[in-house]
C-alpha positions as CSV (number, residue, x, y, z in Angstrom):
1,M,126.6,103.4,101.5
2,T,123.4,103.6,98.2
3,L,121.0,105.1,98.8
4,K,118.5,102.2,98.3
5,G,117.3,101.2,101.9
6,R,117.5,104.7,103.3
7,S,113.6,105.9,103.9
8,G,114.4,109.6,102.1
9,P,113.5,109.8,98.3
10,G,110.5,107.8,98.8
11,L,109.4,109.9,101.6
12,L,110.0,113.2,99.3
13,L,107.9,111.8,96.6
14,C,104.9,110.8,98.3
15,L,105.4,114.8,99.8
16,V,106.0,116.1,96.3
17,I,102.2,114.2,95.2
18,A,100.4,114.9,98.0
19,I,101.3,118.8,98.2
20,P,99.2,119.3,94.6
21,A,96.3,116.4,95.9
22,W,95.8,118.4,99.1
23,Y,95.3,121.8,96.6
24,L,93.3,119.6,94.3
25,G,91.3,118.2,97.4
26,K,90.5,121.7,98.6
27,Q,89.1,122.9,95.6
28,L,87.0,120.0,94.6
29,P,86.2,119.1,98.7
30,V,83.5,116.2,97.0
31,I,86.6,114.0,96.0
32,G,88.7,114.7,98.6
33,G,92.5,114.7,98.2
34,P,93.0,111.7,99.2
35,V,91.4,110.1,95.9
36,F,93.4,112.5,94.2
37,G,97.2,111.5,95.6
38,I,96.1,107.6,95.4
39,L,95.4,108.1,91.6
40,T,98.5,110.8,90.8
41,G,100.6,107.6,93.0
42,I,99.1,104.6,90.4
43,L,99.2,106.6,87.9
44,L,103.2,107.1,88.0
45,A,103.3,103.5,89.3
46,N,101.9,102.0,86.2
47,L,103.3,104.6,84.1
48,F,106.6,104.1,85.4
49,P,107.3,101.0,87.3
50,D,111.0,100.6,86.9
51,L,111.9,104.0,88.3
52,I,109.5,103.1,91.5
53,S,111.2,100.4,91.8
54,G,115.4,101.1,91.3
55,F,118.1,100.7,90.1
56,H,121.7,100.9,90.4
57,G,121.6,100.9,94.1
58,F,119.1,104.2,94.2
59,S,114.9,103.5,95.4
60,F,112.0,105.0,96.5
61,E,110.4,101.9,97.8
62,P,111.5,102.0,102.1
63,G,110.7,105.6,101.8
64,I,107.5,105.2,100.4
65,R,106.7,101.7,102.9
66,L,107.8,104.0,105.5
67,T,105.1,106.2,104.6
68,S,102.4,103.7,104.1
69,K,102.5,102.5,107.1
70,K,104.3,104.5,110.2
71,V,103.0,108.1,108.3
72,L,99.8,106.9,108.1
73,Q,99.6,105.7,111.8
74,L,101.2,109.1,112.9
75,A,97.9,111.0,110.8
76,V,95.5,108.6,112.6
77,V,97.0,109.8,115.8
78,L,97.0,113.6,115.0
79,L,93.1,113.0,114.0
80,G,92.5,112.8,117.5
81,F,92.5,116.1,118.0
82,E,89.5,116.9,116.1
83,M,87.7,114.6,118.9
84,N,86.1,116.3,121.8
85,F,84.0,114.5,124.1
86,A,81.9,117.7,125.7
87,M,80.8,118.6,122.1
88,I,79.9,115.3,121.4
89,V,77.8,113.5,124.5
90,K,74.6,114.8,123.6
91,V,74.2,114.5,120.1
92,G,76.7,111.9,119.7
93,G,75.1,110.0,122.5
94,Q,71.3,110.2,121.0
95,S,73.5,108.5,117.4
96,L,74.8,105.8,119.3
97,F,71.7,103.7,119.7
98,V,71.2,104.2,115.6
99,M,74.7,103.5,115.0
100,L,75.0,100.4,116.7
101,F,72.2,98.3,114.2
102,T,74.2,100.3,111.2
103,L,77.3,99.1,112.3
104,T,76.1,95.3,112.7
105,A,74.3,96.1,109.5
106,A,77.9,97.0,107.7
107,F,79.6,94.1,109.3
108,V,76.9,91.5,108.2
109,T,75.8,93.2,104.6
110,A,79.8,92.6,104.2
111,Y,80.5,89.5,105.7
112,V,77.6,87.8,103.5
113,M,78.3,89.5,100.1
114,G,81.8,89.0,100.3
115,N,81.3,85.3,100.7
116,L,79.1,85.7,97.7
117,L,81.1,87.5,95.7
118,H,84.7,85.3,96.6
119,L,86.2,88.3,97.6
120,D,89.3,88.0,99.9
121,G,89.0,88.6,103.5
122,K,91.1,91.5,104.2
123,T,89.1,93.8,100.5
124,T,85.6,92.4,102.6
125,T,87.0,93.6,106.0
126,L,88.7,97.2,104.8
127,I,84.9,98.0,103.0
128,G,83.3,97.1,106.0
129,V,85.0,99.4,108.4
130,G,85.3,101.9,105.8
131,T,81.6,102.0,105.1
132,A,80.6,101.6,109.2
133,I,83.0,103.6,110.7
134,C,83.7,106.5,108.6
135,G,86.0,105.6,105.0
136,G,89.6,106.3,104.6
137,S,90.5,107.3,107.8
138,A,89.2,103.9,109.2
139,I,90.4,101.8,106.8
140,A,94.1,103.4,107.2
141,A,93.7,102.6,111.2
142,T,92.8,98.7,110.3
143,A,95.0,98.1,107.2
144,P,97.7,97.3,109.7
145,V,95.9,95.7,112.4
146,I,94.9,93.1,109.4
147,A,98.3,93.2,107.6
148,A,96.1,93.9,104.9
149,D,98.3,94.7,101.2
150,D,98.4,98.1,99.2
151,E,96.5,96.4,96.6
152,E,94.1,95.1,99.1
153,V,93.6,99.2,100.8
154,A,93.9,100.6,97.8
155,S,91.0,98.5,96.5
156,A,89.2,99.9,99.5
157,I,90.1,103.2,99.7
158,S,89.0,103.1,95.3
159,T,85.7,101.9,96.5
160,I,84.3,104.0,99.4
161,F,85.3,107.0,98.2
162,L,83.6,106.2,94.9
163,F,80.2,105.9,97.2
164,N,81.7,109.3,98.9
165,V,81.4,111.4,96.0
166,V,77.8,110.1,94.7
167,A,76.6,110.9,98.1
168,V,77.1,114.2,98.7
169,F,75.3,114.5,95.0
170,I,71.8,112.2,96.0
171,F,71.9,112.5,100.0
172,P,70.5,115.7,100.0
173,A,67.9,115.1,96.9
174,L,66.5,111.9,98.8
175,G,66.4,113.7,102.5
176,H,63.8,116.3,100.4
177,W,61.8,113.5,99.1
178,L,62.0,111.5,102.4
179,Q,60.8,114.8,103.9
180,L,63.1,114.5,106.5
181,S,63.7,117.2,108.7
182,D,67.3,119.5,109.6
183,K,67.9,117.0,112.8
184,G,66.5,114.0,110.6
185,F,68.8,114.2,107.4
186,G,71.9,115.6,110.2
187,L,71.1,112.1,111.8
188,W,71.2,110.5,107.8
189,A,73.7,111.9,107.1
190,G,76.2,111.6,109.7
191,T,75.4,107.6,110.2
192,A,75.4,106.6,106.4
193,I,77.8,108.8,104.6
194,N,81.2,107.0,104.3
195,D,83.5,110.0,104.7
196,T,83.4,112.9,107.1
197,S,84.5,115.6,104.2
198,S,81.5,114.0,102.3
199,V,79.1,114.4,105.7
200,V,80.6,118.4,106.0
201,A,79.5,118.4,102.3
202,A,76.1,117.0,102.5
203,G,75.4,118.9,105.6
204,T,76.3,121.8,104.9
205,A,74.2,121.7,101.0
206,W,71.4,120.6,102.8
207,S,72.0,123.4,105.9
208,A,72.0,126.1,102.6
209,A,69.7,125.4,101.1
210,A,67.5,125.1,104.8
211,G,68.8,128.5,106.0
212,N,70.5,127.3,109.2
213,T,73.1,124.8,110.5
214,I,71.5,122.4,112.1
215,A,71.7,119.7,109.3
216,Q,75.6,120.6,109.1
217,N,76.7,120.8,112.4
218,D,74.7,117.3,114.0
219,A,75.9,115.2,111.0
220,T,79.5,116.4,111.8
221,I,79.3,115.8,115.4
222,V,77.5,112.0,114.8
223,K,80.0,111.6,112.2
224,L,82.7,113.0,115.1
225,T,81.2,110.4,117.3
226,R,81.1,107.3,114.5
227,T,84.5,108.1,114.0
228,L,85.6,107.1,117.5
229,M,84.4,103.5,116.6
230,I,87.9,102.6,115.2
231,V,89.5,101.7,118.7
232,P,86.6,98.8,119.6
233,V,86.6,97.8,116.2
234,T,90.5,97.4,115.3
235,S,90.8,96.3,118.5
236,F,88.2,93.5,117.9
237,L,90.4,92.8,114.9
238,A,93.2,92.7,116.6
239,L,92.5,90.3,119.2
240,R,90.5,87.8,116.2
241,M,94.4,88.3,114.7
242,A,95.9,87.0,118.2
243,L,93.3,83.9,118.3
244,L,93.8,83.1,114.7
245,A,97.6,83.0,115.2
246,R,97.4,81.3,118.3
247,R,95.3,78.4,116.7
248,Q,98.3,78.0,113.9
249,A,101.0,78.0,117.0
250,N,101.9,74.5,116.3
251,T,102.4,74.9,112.9
252,P,105.1,74.3,111.2
253,D,107.0,77.8,109.5
254,V,103.7,79.6,111.8
255,P,106.0,81.8,114.1
256,A,104.7,82.4,117.8
257,Y,101.7,85.2,117.7
258,N,103.2,88.0,120.2
259,L,100.0,90.4,120.6
260,A,101.8,93.0,122.5
261,K,104.4,93.7,119.2
262,T,100.8,93.5,116.9
263,F,98.1,95.4,118.7
264,P,97.4,98.7,117.2
265,W,98.5,100.7,119.8
266,F,98.8,104.1,118.0
267,V,94.7,104.0,118.4
268,L,94.9,103.9,121.8
269,V,97.2,107.2,121.5
270,F,94.6,108.9,119.2
271,L,92.0,107.5,121.7
272,A,94.3,109.7,124.3
273,V,95.0,112.3,122.1
274,A,91.0,112.6,122.1
275,V,90.4,113.0,125.8
276,L,93.5,115.3,125.9
277,N,92.0,117.3,123.3
278,T,88.7,117.9,125.5
279,W,90.3,119.2,128.4
280,L,93.1,121.8,127.4
281,P,92.2,124.8,126.1
282,W,95.1,124.6,122.5
283,P,91.8,125.5,120.2
284,D,94.5,126.8,117.8
285,L,97.1,124.1,118.3
286,A,94.9,120.9,118.1
287,G,94.0,122.5,114.6
288,K,96.9,122.7,112.9
289,F,98.1,119.2,114.5
290,V,94.6,118.5,112.4
291,T,95.4,119.6,109.7
292,A,99.0,118.1,109.5
293,G,97.2,114.5,109.9
294,K,94.8,115.1,107.3
295,F,98.0,116.2,105.4
296,M,99.9,113.4,105.7
297,I,96.8,110.5,105.2
298,I,97.4,112.2,101.6
299,M,101.1,111.3,101.9
300,A,100.1,108.2,102.8
301,M,97.3,107.5,100.2
302,S,99.7,108.8,98.0
303,A,102.6,106.2,98.7
304,I,99.4,103.4,98.4
305,G,99.3,104.8,95.2
306,L,102.5,104.2,94.2
307,N,102.6,100.5,95.6
308,T,99.3,99.9,92.9
309,R,99.4,97.8,90.1
310,F,96.5,97.8,87.8
311,K,97.3,93.7,87.0
312,R,95.4,93.3,90.9
313,L,92.8,96.3,91.1
314,I,91.5,94.8,87.1
315,A,91.8,91.3,88.8
316,Q,89.3,92.7,91.2
317,G,86.8,93.5,88.7
318,W,83.4,94.9,89.8
319,R,83.3,92.6,93.0
320,P,84.9,95.1,95.3
321,I,82.4,98.2,94.0
322,L,79.7,95.3,94.4
323,L,80.3,95.3,97.9
324,G,80.4,98.6,98.6
325,L,77.2,99.4,97.2
326,A,75.1,96.5,99.0
327,C,77.4,97.5,102.6
328,W,76.4,101.5,101.6
329,F,72.6,100.7,101.0
330,A,72.5,98.8,104.1
331,V,74.0,101.5,106.2
332,A,71.9,104.1,104.2
333,S,68.5,102.0,104.7
334,V,68.8,100.8,108.6
335,S,69.5,104.0,109.7
336,L,66.2,105.9,108.1
337,L,64.7,102.7,109.7
338,V,66.2,102.6,113.0
339,Q,65.3,106.8,112.9
340,K,61.4,106.1,111.7
341,L,60.7,103.1,114.1
342,T,62.1,105.1,117.2
343,A,60.2,108.8,115.8
344,A,64.6,110.3,116.2
345,F,62.9,112.8,113.4
């Protein structure tokens, strides 16, 4: 039996890429391991395309596909061990009203700007979800639901992380300029910065200057609450996909849609894990699961990079970045406006 069709070589390649990406992410948390993983994968895929595609019955592709899909879903489930409902009920509950408006702002902006920029619907959805909820993790959860291909995921991930890096540098400065309180900045950072690592980084920078941990803790809790929005958003997208497919049921060559087979069950498992983690006293074990999940996210992003070719990314050009900027600006502005009108800070 040849190695073609086996997942081992591709899984091993993604693991080899993820290890240094993980350590680089530790050294440069503003950028993060997923960015290093996806960039390394893209670099290898475009420098050695024939090697990745395989030769003489040998191929990395089966394992790369497995990592970008199934390993990624397992990673999202493991991130549920970071959730604690008791911890987020107070601060998280207070932030839900603001989140209602920021989520709406992100999705409306993505829809309008995506149409104006003539971007494909899946890339638009991924960038909108990534901006609205939690960056790479939300994109990871949404991609299999809408059947996004690796180039679309790579484009969205690259766009989202670009603004993660920028946010860490400019949010504390803007917060001081706007004369936000510690709690106000925590709520703003938690609702308006895309990725968890960047939220924590910005909150830590603010708290270091303030001499307390209010902004850091509030930003983190709000961000974790926001992450739970993965469940209703992905469930809605799955239902929408089912309805669209049902309308096409009588179209020749379009198979009947099976909701049970395509529903994102791993997202429901993610929610169940978060509920379980609230009541069981296993912080050390839960922490290890979260760490494993974050590492698997880097593996999955490495796999996505390995399946990415520059031609399609270049063809996308400036449009995904402009869409990401528009969504990010809308979310940040609406968060501040709602807080100001409701005297939240």
